[in-house]
N, C-alpha and C positions, 0 to 999 in steps of 0.2 A: 811713269804716264803724264805727268803734269807737264814736262819739258816736251814729249813728243806731239802731244795734242795742243797744246796752246792753252789749256785749263789750269789755272794755279791753283791748285786744290788747297796750298795752306795760306792762301790769301782769305782775307774778310774784307774787299772791297769790290766794287763793280758787280760783274757778272758773278763772281765767286762769291760774293756777299748773297746774293739772290739763289745761288744754288744752295749753299748751306742751311739760309733760312727754311727755303722750301722741300729739301729733302727731311730735314727735321719736322716739319708739319707733317708731312706724309708717313713719319716714323710714327709720332703721336697717333695719328689718325688710326694705324694699323694696330698700334699697341691697345687702343681703346676698342677696336672691333673686335680683336682677340684675346682681350683681357679675361674672359669667362673661362676660357679651356683649361690652363693651367690649374684653375681653383675648381675645377667642376666636381671633383670629389669631396670636397670640403661643401660646395654649394648642395650637392645632393644629399648628403649628410643633414644639414641643418634644415631643409625644407622636406626632408623625407621622399624626395622624387623618385619616382619609377625609371627603370631603364627608357621605357617608351617616351616618358616626358622630357629626360635628358636628348634622347635622340630629337626630339621636337624642338627643343633649344636649339641645338645644332643647325637645323633644317631652317628655322626661322631666322639666323643670324645671316644667312645669304640670300635670303628672298628679296628684300628690299632693295638691295644693291643693284639688281637689274635695271628696273626702271629707274632708280636713283641716279645712276651714272649717266643716262640719256637726258634727265632732266637738268642736273648740275653741268652737264656739257654744254646745253644751252644757255644757262645762267651765267657761265663764266664768259662766255663768248660776248654777253650783252653787258654783264657788269664789271668784269674783270676779275682775276685771280685774286689780288690783294684783298678784297671785302669778302670773296666767296671763301676762301680758306679760313679767314678769322671767323666768318659766321658760321661755317661748319664745325671749326674746333668747339666754338662757344654753346652751339646747339646740342652738339654731342656731348659735352661735358654734362649737361642737365639732364641728359638722359641716362648717361652713365651713373650719374646720383640717383636718379630713380631705379634704376636696376640694383644698384647695391643695396638701397634701402626696402626693395620688394620683400613683402613676407607671403607671399602665396605664389603657388606655380602661374596663376592667370596673371598677375600683375607682371611676374617675370617673363613669361612668354610675349605680353605686349611690349614691353620696354626692350627685350632681345631683338624683337622683330624691328622696331624701330631705330635700333642702333646700327642695323643695316645699312642705313643713311650714310654714315661715316665712311663706307669701304669705297664712295664716291669720291674722296677727297683726292684719289690717285689722279683723275682726269683734269683737275684745277691745275696742278703742277706742271702737267704735260703743257698746256698753254702758256703758262708763266716763263719755263726754261725756254720754249721755242721763241719768246720776245726777246730772249737775253743774250742768244747764243747763234752765231752764223750756221749756215748750212753744212760746213764743214767742220764743225764741232757739236752738232747739235745731237748726233747719234750718241756720243759718249756721254754729252751732259746728260740726256733724257736716262740714260743707262744707269749712271751715279744715282740720279733722282730716282729713279725706280728701284735699283738694286738695294741702295742703302736704306730706303724709307722702307721697302717691304720687310726689311729685318726686324721692324718693329713687332711682327709677330712671336717670332723667334726671341727676341727680347722679353718680351711680355712672359714666355715659357720659361725662360731662364730666371728672372728677377722676381716677378710676381709671388711665388709660394714662399721665398724667403721674406719679403715684405710683409706678408700676411703672418708668418712666424714671429716676425719681430714686433708687430703690434699686439699679437697674441690674444688668447681668449676665443670663445666661441665665434666672436664676430670679426676676427681678424681678416677673414676673406673680404668682408664688407669694407673695411677699411682700405685695402689694398686695392680693390675696384674704385673706391672714391678716390684714392689717390690719383689715379690715371685721369680721372675725370679732372681733377683740380689742376693738374699740369698742364693739360689741354686748355683749359679756362685760361690761365695765365699765358700761355703762349699764344692764344688767340690775341692777346693785347698787344704782345711784343710783334708778332708778324704784321698785325694793322700799322705799329708804327714805323717799322724797320722797312718793310717791303714796298717796292714801286711796282707798276705792271710793266713799264718799258723803261728802256734808258732815257736820259734826258735828251729831248728833241725828237723822239720817235713816235709815231703814231700807232695807237693801238686801234685796229681795225676791228669794226664790229659788222655782224650779218644784217642785210638789208632788212631782213624780215624775221621774226621769231616763233618759234612753235614747231618747226620741222626743219630739216637740211633743204638747202638748195641744192637743185640738181640742174644741169644744164642742157638736157636732151629727153626726148619722148623715151628712149630705151632706157636711159637712165632712172627714169620716173618708175618706171616698172620693176625695175631691178631693186629699186629702194622699198617698194612695197613687199617685194619677196623676201628681201633680206630682214623685214620687221617681223615675220611670221615666226621663227625660231624662238624669239625674246618671249612673245606672249605664250608660244607652246612649254617653254622652260617654266612658267610662271602656272600652267595648267598642270604640268608635271609635279611640282610642288604641291599644290593644292590635292593632287590626287594621293600623294604620299601622306598627306594629314587627313584624309577622308576616312570614313568609317571603313571602308575595306583594307586599310594599312594602319595607320597610328592610331586615329579615332579620335583626333583633336576636334575635327569639324563633324558636323551633323551632315545628314544626306541634304537637307534644304541649304545648309551654308555652301556646302561644296558646289551644287549647282548656281547658287547664287553668284559665287565667284566666277564660275566659268562664263554665265550670262554678262557680267561685268567686263571680264576678259575681252569678250567677243565683242561688247559695245565701244570699249577702249580702242581697240583695233581699228574698227569702222571709223570712229571718230578720228582715228590719227590718220586713216585714210583720207579723210576730208580734208583735214589741216594739211595734209601734204600736198593735194590738189590745190587748196587754196593759195599755198605758197607759191606752188610752181606751175600755175594755170598759163604763165605765159609760154611755156615751152610747146604748147599746142596751137598758140597762136602766131609765133614768130619764132625766128631762129635766135640763139643766143649769140652775141657778138663773140668771134674766135678769141679775143683778148681776154673775156670772163670765163671760158669753158674750163672744167675740168673732168676727168673720166670716172664716175663714181664705182667702176668696176675696181679702181684701186683700192677704194675703201673696203668693197666687199672682200677682195682677196686678204686684205689686212686682218679684217673681222676672223675669216676662217683660219688664218695664221694663229690668231690669239686663241681662238676657240681650242685649237690643240695644244699650244704652248702653256698658257697661263690655267686653261681648263685642265688640263692634264696636272699640273703642278697643285693645283687645289686639292684634287682630287687624290692623288698619291699621298700628299701630305697626311690626308685624313685616314689612310689607310695602313700606310707603311710599317708603323711601330707594331700592330697588330699581325701583320704579314710576317714579320721577323719572328714575333713570339711563336706563332704557328708553325711556321716552317722548320727554324731550328731551335726552338725549345728555350729560348732565352728569357730571361726574367724582363717584365716592364721596362724598369729603370735602364737596362743594358739596351733593351730594343728601342727604348725612346733616344738615348744617346746614340745609337747608330743611324737612326732613320733622322735626327737632327740635321746630318751632315747634308740631306737634300736641300733643306731650306737654307743653310749657312753659305752654299754655292752662290746664294743672290750677291752677295758682297761683291765678287769679282766677275761672275758670268754675265750677268745683265750689262755692266758697264762693258765687258768684252765684246758683248754682241753690237752693242751701239758703237764701239771702235772699229769692230770689222765693217759694219756696214759703212761708216765714214771712208775708211781706206780701201775697202777693195769693191764698193758698189753695192748699192741696196738690194737689187735683184739676186744678184750671185751669191752674197752672205745668207740670205734666205733661205735659197735652195740648198747649200752646204750645210745650215744648221738643222732644216728641216731632215736631211738625209740622215744627220748624226743621230736627231731625236726618233727616227724610225729604228735605226740600227740600236739604240740604246733600249727602247722598249722591247724590241724582238729578243734582246737577250735577258732582259729582266724577266720576260715570259718563259725562259728556260730555267730558272733559279728554282732549284729544289733541295731537299735536305742532304742530297750528296755533295753538293757545292760547299768549300769552305767557306766561312762566315766572312773572312776577308775579301775574298772573291767578290761576293754578293756585293757587299758595301762598295767594292770598286767599281763595279759595273752602275751600281745606283747613282755614285757620285758622277760617274763620266755621263750617264744617261741626262742627268740634273743639269751639267754643264750646258748641254746642247738646249736643253729645254728653257732654261732662263737665257742664255745667250740669244734664243730666238724671239723671246718677249722684248729684249732690248733693241733686237734687229727691227721688230714690228714698230717699235715707239719711235726708232730712229728716222723712219719713213712717214709717219703721220703728220708731223709738223710741216711737211712739204708738200701737201697736196692742195691746201686751200687755206691761207693763213686766217681768214677772219671765221673759219669755221672749226678750227682745230680741236677746239673743246668740243664741239659735237662729234667730231670724227674719233676723238680720243674716247667720248662717254661711249659711242657705239661700240668701238673695239673692246672696250674694256667690259661693256654689258656681254659681250659675246664670250669673253673669258668665264665669266660665271654661268652663263648658258652650257659652256663646255663641262664645267664642274659638276653642274646638276645632272647633265647627260651621263658623264663618265661614272659617276656614283651611282646612277640609277642601273646602269648596266652591270657595275659591281653587285649589285644587291641581287641579281640573278644568275650569275657565273662564278667560276673560279678565278683568282687573281690572274693566273696565267692567260686566261681568254682575255680578262680586263685589259692587261698591258698590251695583248694583240689588235685588241679594239682600238686603243690609242693609235698604235702604229698604223692600222689600218685607215683611220682618220687624218694621220699626219700624210699618207699617200694622196688623197684628195687633195690636202692643202697645196702639196707639192706640185701636183699636175695644174692646179689653178696659178700658182706664182710663175710656172715653165710658161703658159698660154696667155695669162691675162695680166701679169704684174709688169710695170715698165719702170725703169730707173726715172727718176724726176731728172729733167734735163732743162738747162737756160734757167729762165725766170718764170716767176708767176706775178700776174699782175692783180693789184689792189687799187679800187678807186677811193681818192681822198673825200670828204664831205664837199669839198669846193669843186670836184668834176676832174680834178688833175688826176693822172695814173702814176702810181709808184711801183716800180719793178722790183721783186725780191729775189735774189739770188738762191736757187735750190740745188746747185752743184759747186 
């Protein structure tokens, strides 16, 4: 892989050094984000949690990530990934310590909700990697960053139960959680000292205005408003799940207060978007500064299907194997873990395909494979050999995670100074997809759930065919002194 791509994986200098420093920062952020999952049985016993309270903690863990990815995307474009990754890891370590020390469900719920913030770390590295690798390598580099970093959740599942046993006693789980926070805190200092935003002599381009994404036409302005609605709808859906009609964590008053706040925040964002982009109604944007927001919208939909389905399937697959084949929880968990393990090769593979064979073509092929994979998974029943079911699951997961790699192979090639914001929006759509698909699962059988994902992939596939374009030539960025720098995108 390293010789064919020009990326020196065994080196720790130059761009390779930044790649290794950054994927490990992402790895730690995911380990902290999902450190509670493998220890949930101990947590439940220690705090005498009900099944309803456990479900609530799982929901709260992903709630804050949706707005956090948008906000962090704006901040990383403004302040740079070096400062932002260091800050995110250090702040998350403090929240992790608070969660480990929680002695009541209420404290645990608040700190778990706040820890959803660490899930926004992904978008920081997308901007960092895009600064250090040229267009011909950026897909593979982003894939390695995403795939190897994403493995942090699987590593937590494999390592933390043993760490808790090594500490021993009733509070072993607390020490295991705290250990992940301590490692993140130490690494935040290491990252700040060793990482740099750009290669020496390169310019770090910043947005002209902060608070919303810049668009370059009236049509893009209205499409941007439309594409923000699903993110607020997903947060409303989470609120409904926590309402008296479902899990009962919120009162009716609190439920409607949150709905009102979400409406207010959306209207405030509409005003902010207009404030940032008022000029598109007054004059035409120069051709050299334009980009097509529909490119962003299509990538959002693709990530909704790919990463959204990954989060949803990882959540339900062990129980699906237990119920379908009568396996033990341990065996089912081991077999289901193969889905997440594919990240190590699939996501870099998707980025490499995109670099080699074209962004649009790769996306189409991978979405077709994803559709076929989920259709086959919808046919799995107790008459299947277990090995066949696992093989289909692994094959499907390859296309899912390679699709994620293909999405973020293209994100840095749209508009360099807004890479963090574009990555943040696409990343948020992944969480929106997870909320949507898990909600569907709560009402239907797994076979219908898999078919629903396949149907959503059809929509994304059509959008890719008609609206996605391969980046061509160069994109222009204006330096502070007014001179124009051209950046190759193919």
